Backbone as CSV, one residue per row, in Angstrom:
resi,resn,N_x,N_y,N_z,CA_x,CA_y,CA_z,C_x,C_y,C_z
1,UNK,-1.351,3.055,-19.270,-2.019,3.167,-18.125,-3.105,3.159,-17.707
2,UNK,-3.539,2.303,-17.476,-5.024,2.975,-16.599,-4.220,2.936,-14.807
3,UNK,-4.585,4.058,-14.227,-5.055,4.167,-13.084,-5.963,4.791,-12.414
4,UNK,-6.246,4.490,-10.676,-7.770,4.856,-9.899,-7.880,6.348,-11.032
5,UNK,-9.537,6.091,-10.899,-10.051,6.999,-11.225,-10.074,8.878,-10.480
6,UNK,-9.624,8.507,-9.208,-9.898,9.639,-8.100,-9.325,9.184,-6.850
7,UNK,-9.390,10.244,-5.584,-9.130,9.869,-4.598,-9.457,8.849,-3.947
8,UNK,-10.804,9.255,-3.578,-11.364,7.930,-2.693,-11.556,6.748,-3.782
9,UNK,-10.917,6.133,-4.742,-10.993,4.831,-5.362,-9.597,4.758,-5.552
10,UNK,-8.933,5.875,-4.979,-7.386,5.165,-4.972,-7.326,4.624,-3.055
11,UNK,-7.789,5.550,-2.292,-8.104,5.084,-1.142,-8.998,3.405,-0.865
12,UNK,-9.574,3.547,-1.540,-10.704,2.070,-1.287,-9.619,1.408,-1.259
13,UNK,-8.759,1.018,-2.559,-8.002,0.009,-3.189,-6.700,-0.356,-1.989
14,UNK,-6.308,0.570,-1.908,-4.822,0.802,-1.805,-4.974,1.037,0.427
15,UNK,-5.526,1.140,0.510,-6.137,1.240,2.125,-6.497,0.289,2.269
16,UNK,-7.689,-0.216,1.101,-8.684,-1.724,1.400,-7.479,-2.713,1.744
17,UNK,-6.551,-2.966,0.926,-6.020,-4.544,1.251,-5.136,-4.331,2.350
18,UNK,-4.609,-3.222,2.827,-4.204,-3.240,4.496,-5.375,-3.476,5.500
19,UNK,-6.673,-3.227,5.206,-7.458,-3.467,5.958,-7.751,-4.801,5.760
20,UNK,-7.936,-5.553,4.886,-7.989,-6.669,4.295,-6.621,-7.889,5.410
21,UNK,-5.421,-7.249,4.730,-4.070,-7.636,5.802,-4.700,-7.991,7.263
22,UNK,-5.055,-6.637,7.892,-6.061,-7.064,8.750,-6.375,-7.604,9.495
23,UNK,-6.874,-8.522,8.688,-7.941,-9.257,8.852,-7.827,-10.775,8.587
24,UNK,-6.353,-10.895,8.482,-5.588,-12.413,8.379,-4.495,-12.362,9.770
25,UNK,-4.632,-13.264,10.649,-4.400,-13.022,11.887,-3.343,-12.755,11.792
26,UNK,-2.395,-13.815,10.779,-0.477,-14.462,10.221,-0.600,-12.849,9.997
27,UNK,-0.985,-12.954,8.519,-0.577,-11.015,8.271,-0.460,-9.567,9.341
28,UNK,-1.372,-9.853,10.386,-2.073,-9.527,11.660,-0.404,-9.087,12.022
29,UNK,-0.780,-10.106,12.654,1.314,-10.250,13.804,2.072,-9.782,12.974
30,UNK,1.871,-10.103,11.719,3.539,-9.723,10.778,4.025,-8.237,11.196
31,UNK,2.513,-7.642,10.452,3.044,-6.616,10.173,2.540,-5.746,11.748
32,UNK,2.294,-5.998,12.667,2.057,-5.351,13.767,3.958,-5.118,14.589
33,UNK,4.450,-6.610,14.102,5.597,-6.841,14.694,6.650,-5.726,13.910
34,UNK,6.563,-5.375,12.493,7.460,-4.116,12.010,7.111,-2.786,13.206
35,UNK,6.055,-2.098,13.582,6.484,-1.093,13.959,5.736,-0.168,13.482
36,UNK,6.015,0.026,11.766,5.768,0.494,11.239,4.401,1.456,11.560
37,UNK,4.840,2.775,11.187,3.505,3.441,10.717,3.944,4.450,9.470
38,UNK,3.384,3.618,7.907,3.941,4.092,7.102,2.458,4.662,6.431
39,UNK,3.241,5.988,6.124,2.822,7.569,5.523,2.616,6.830,3.821
40,UNK,1.784,7.070,2.623,2.059,6.826,1.770,1.500,8.161,0.815
41,UNK,2.305,8.789,-0.128,1.421,9.864,-0.571,1.510,10.057,-1.938
42,UNK,0.337,9.475,-2.111,0.256,9.259,-3.812,-0.120,10.455,-4.585
43,UNK,0.230,10.113,-5.839,-0.190,11.473,-7.058,-0.559,10.532,-7.748
44,UNK,-1.884,10.995,-9.053,-1.717,10.526,-9.440,-2.883,9.612,-9.698
45,UNK,-4.040,9.267,-8.705,-4.459,10.758,-7.691,-3.693,11.053,-6.670
46,UNK,-3.696,11.914,-6.540,-3.279,12.853,-5.114,-4.189,12.283,-3.779
47,UNK,-3.825,11.382,-2.760,-4.218,10.346,-1.786,-3.163,10.165,-1.559
48,UNK,-3.744,11.033,0.471,-2.414,10.695,1.937,-3.038,9.710,2.522
49,UNK,-2.743,7.935,2.681,-2.046,7.458,3.601,-2.085,6.473,4.054
50,UNK,-2.167,6.753,5.651,-1.435,6.318,6.403,-1.709,4.799,7.605
51,UNK,-0.799,4.096,7.733,-1.444,2.620,7.645,-0.796,2.353,9.109
52,UNK,-1.281,2.696,10.557,-0.350,2.521,11.251,-0.588,0.742,11.665
53,UNK,0.889,0.212,11.569,0.671,-1.263,11.272,0.630,-1.969,12.526
54,UNK,1.311,-1.556,13.716,1.289,-2.011,15.452,-0.528,-1.952,15.899
55,UNK,-1.052,-0.808,15.856,-2.679,-1.105,15.882,-3.532,-1.026,14.577
56,UNK,-3.334,-1.612,14.017,-4.237,-2.103,11.951,-5.341,-1.367,12.333
57,UNK,-4.573,-0.638,11.831,-5.878,0.824,11.478,-5.049,1.626,10.166
58,UNK,-5.959,2.171,9.614,-5.686,2.769,8.336,-6.151,4.039,8.056
59,UNK,-5.633,4.632,8.212,-6.045,6.456,8.008,-5.435,7.310,6.598
60,UNK,-6.804,8.314,6.223,-6.639,8.846,5.308,-6.859,10.182,5.375
61,UNK,-6.005,10.906,4.546,-5.988,12.261,4.439,-5.250,12.175,6.512
62,UNK,-4.983,14.206,5.914,-3.661,13.785,7.321,-4.329,14.919,8.394
63,UNK,-5.771,14.250,8.602,-6.475,14.717,9.904,-6.344,13.110,10.628
64,UNK,-6.229,13.706,12.299,-6.810,12.545,12.752,-5.398,10.930,12.982
65,UNK,-4.121,11.432,11.353,-2.782,10.215,11.407,-1.859,10.392,11.991
66,UNK,-1.465,9.251,13.210,-0.859,9.365,13.268,0.551,10.115,12.947
67,UNK,1.691,10.350,13.578,2.568,10.834,12.761,3.667,9.507,12.678
68,UNK,3.800,9.853,11.341,4.571,8.322,10.479,5.894,8.198,10.829
69,UNK,6.780,7.115,10.971,8.154,6.613,10.775,8.657,6.195,9.946
70,UNK,7.944,6.657,8.277,8.197,5.907,7.018,7.097,6.729,6.252
71,UNK,7.524,6.870,4.642,7.453,8.023,4.283,7.113,7.324,2.811
72,UNK,6.552,6.881,2.239,6.501,6.740,0.773,5.835,7.339,-0.382
73,UNK,6.554,7.814,-0.700,6.040,8.376,-2.011,6.536,8.274,-3.509
74,UNK,4.826,7.883,-3.689,5.143,7.143,-5.601,3.467,7.736,-6.196
75,UNK,3.590,6.739,-7.273,2.042,7.261,-7.929,0.911,6.258,-7.702
76,UNK,-0.106,6.817,-8.670,-1.228,5.437,-8.368,-0.938,4.081,-8.879
77,UNK,-0.560,4.533,-10.301,-0.347,3.223,-10.741,0.446,2.509,-10.404
78,UNK,2.092,3.113,-9.973,3.114,2.407,-9.274,2.360,1.075,-8.236
79,UNK,1.660,2.176,-7.133,0.821,1.750,-6.235,0.089,0.533,-6.427
80,UNK,-0.606,0.496,-7.708,-1.637,-0.460,-7.775,-1.303,-2.154,-8.603
81,UNK,0.132,-1.538,-9.313,1.001,-2.053,-10.019,1.918,-3.296,-9.047
82,UNK,2.399,-2.637,-7.712,2.972,-3.215,-6.221,1.833,-4.308,-6.234
83,UNK,0.484,-4.314,-5.907,-0.096,-5.043,-5.403,-0.216,-5.688,-5.947
84,UNK,-0.443,-5.849,-7.460,0.111,-7.406,-8.182,0.873,-8.001,-8.671
85,UNK,1.681,-7.469,-7.886,3.190,-8.177,-7.939,4.096,-8.157,-9.176
86,UNK,3.863,-7.218,-9.611,3.955,-6.532,-10.581,5.752,-5.086,-10.474
87,UNK,5.788,-5.185,-9.036,6.711,-4.281,-8.646,7.406,-4.224,-7.676
88,UNK,9.120,-4.409,-7.922,9.938,-4.784,-6.586,10.443,-3.633,-6.198
89,UNK,10.130,-3.326,-5.079,10.337,-1.994,-4.026,11.201,-1.771,-4.187
90,UNK,12.770,-2.750,-4.080,14.166,-2.200,-3.994,14.469,-1.701,-5.642
91,UNK,13.685,-2.454,-6.661,14.134,-1.875,-7.749,13.701,-0.648,-8.081
92,UNK,12.680,-0.582,-7.733,11.843,0.610,-7.824,12.315,2.513,-7.055
93,UNK,12.714,1.662,-5.732,13.403,2.802,-5.491,14.348,3.793,-5.578
94,UNK,15.295,2.357,-6.238,17.025,2.744,-6.792,16.430,3.133,-8.264
95,UNK,15.654,3.492,-8.626,15.073,3.800,-10.190,14.280,5.478,-10.230
96,UNK,14.067,5.244,-8.828,13.134,6.886,-7.958,11.351,6.672,-8.815
97,UNK,11.328,5.676,-8.728,9.862,5.426,-9.024,8.731,5.862,-7.359
98,UNK,10.026,5.311,-6.562,9.319,5.040,-5.316,10.428,6.308,-4.704
99,UNK,9.760,7.039,-3.537,10.553,7.609,-2.476,10.499,6.795,-1.294
100,UNK,11.557,6.291,-0.358,11.262,6.151,0.842,11.490,7.250,1.607
101,UNK,11.412,7.301,3.113,12.127,8.076,4.169,12.069,7.330,5.091
102,UNK,12.549,6.674,5.841,12.552,5.564,7.364,13.354,4.667,7.030
103,UNK,13.187,3.687,7.443,13.310,2.260,7.500,13.647,1.418,6.644
104,UNK,14.306,1.396,5.526,13.303,0.629,4.578,13.726,-0.600,4.874
105,UNK,14.589,-0.761,5.543,15.108,-2.862,6.017,13.301,-2.801,6.412
106,UNK,12.994,-2.817,6.991,12.166,-3.571,7.810,10.256,-3.517,6.604
107,UNK,10.665,-2.338,5.962,9.293,-2.849,5.425,9.571,-3.082,4.240
108,UNK,10.994,-3.821,3.501,11.785,-4.875,2.553,11.320,-6.454,3.214
109,UNK,11.258,-6.558,4.895,11.323,-7.367,5.844,9.979,-8.118,5.218
110,UNK,9.267,-7.264,5.514,7.672,-7.104,5.076,6.995,-7.604,3.691
111,UNK,7.668,-7.544,2.836,7.181,-7.887,1.334,6.910,-9.248,1.308
112,UNK,7.346,-10.334,1.924,6.463,-11.619,1.581,5.316,-12.039,2.336
113,UNK,5.056,-10.820,3.286,3.906,-11.249,3.795,2.686,-9.803,2.347
114,UNK,3.490,-9.080,2.143,2.626,-8.544,0.724,2.592,-9.595,0.099
115,UNK,3.164,-10.463,-0.699,3.137,-11.412,-1.648,2.226,-12.077,-1.349
116,UNK,1.735,-12.215,0.283,0.650,-13.180,-0.285,-1.322,-12.480,-0.045
117,UNK,-0.626,-10.863,-0.231,-2.189,-10.239,-0.543,-2.087,-10.064,-1.954
118,UNK,-1.485,-10.463,-2.541,-1.919,-10.198,-3.844,-2.970,-10.507,-4.685
119,UNK,-3.312,-11.615,-4.224,-4.235,-12.275,-5.041,-5.470,-11.885,-4.445
120,UNK,-5.807,-11.511,-3.428,-7.002,-10.503,-2.758,-7.367,-9.255,-3.264
121,UNK,-6.341,-8.835,-3.641,-6.166,-7.110,-4.268,-6.629,-7.719,-5.927
122,UNK,-6.280,-8.411,-6.114,-6.091,-8.813,-7.899,-7.944,-9.182,-7.362
123,UNK,-8.227,-10.101,-6.982,-9.824,-10.480,-6.675,-10.644,-9.390,-6.985
124,UNK,-9.969,-8.357,-6.013,-10.979,-7.196,-5.546,-11.299,-6.329,-6.907
125,UNK,-10.663,-6.446,-7.758,-10.315,-5.484,-9.220,-11.342,-6.420,-9.948
126,UNK,-11.379,-7.826,-9.952,-11.959,-8.597,-10.510,-13.447,-8.104,-10.271
127,UNK,-13.862,-8.710,-8.613,-14.994,-8.624,-8.101,-15.503,-7.628,-8.370
128,UNK,-15.330,-5.810,-8.519,-15.819,-4.753,-9.139,-15.621,-4.809,-10.757
129,UNK,-15.392,-5.014,-11.089,-15.505,-5.165,-13.038,-14.188,-4.350,-13.319
130,UNK,-13.268,-3.752,-12.892,-12.430,-2.909,-12.646,-11.075,-3.900,-13.729
131,UNK,-10.848,-4.427,-14.757,-10.166,-5.278,-15.803,-9.311,-4.114,-16.139
132,UNK,-10.020,-2.368,-15.902,-8.774,-1.674,-16.994,-7.419,-1.633,-16.015
133,UNK,-8.325,-1.991,-14.186,-6.322,-1.892,-13.767,-5.789,-3.014,-13.621
134,UNK,-5.904,-4.381,-14.253,-5.175,-5.352,-14.020,-3.725,-5.786,-15.178
135,UNK,-2.422,-5.551,-14.371,-1.959,-5.742,-15.553,-1.004,-6.952,-16.084
């Protein structure tokens, strides 16, 4: 399975989908209500993305990122597959494809809003001629 070419590409697509969610008033409102500051530690490629949902901000790398109250560790392939609607978070956690520290129920409560972004994510891959990342 193909994954992101490098850190900047992982940041572009995974961070970018949160930025797109912040641009949608309904999604942004739900994200802000969660109170989550989510740090994603990605591998293959390595990337650190911290998403401050209440402040509607995405931070890349460790510098200047707010302190998270939830951390997810996963690989780039799993992140890519999730944003295409191909990964169940509870099942991936149970199978240890994703490790989570923090308030998992809050994250699960946001999943219906994530589903609204699947088509946006897929359209971005298609727009960038990244059929190799489509699953």
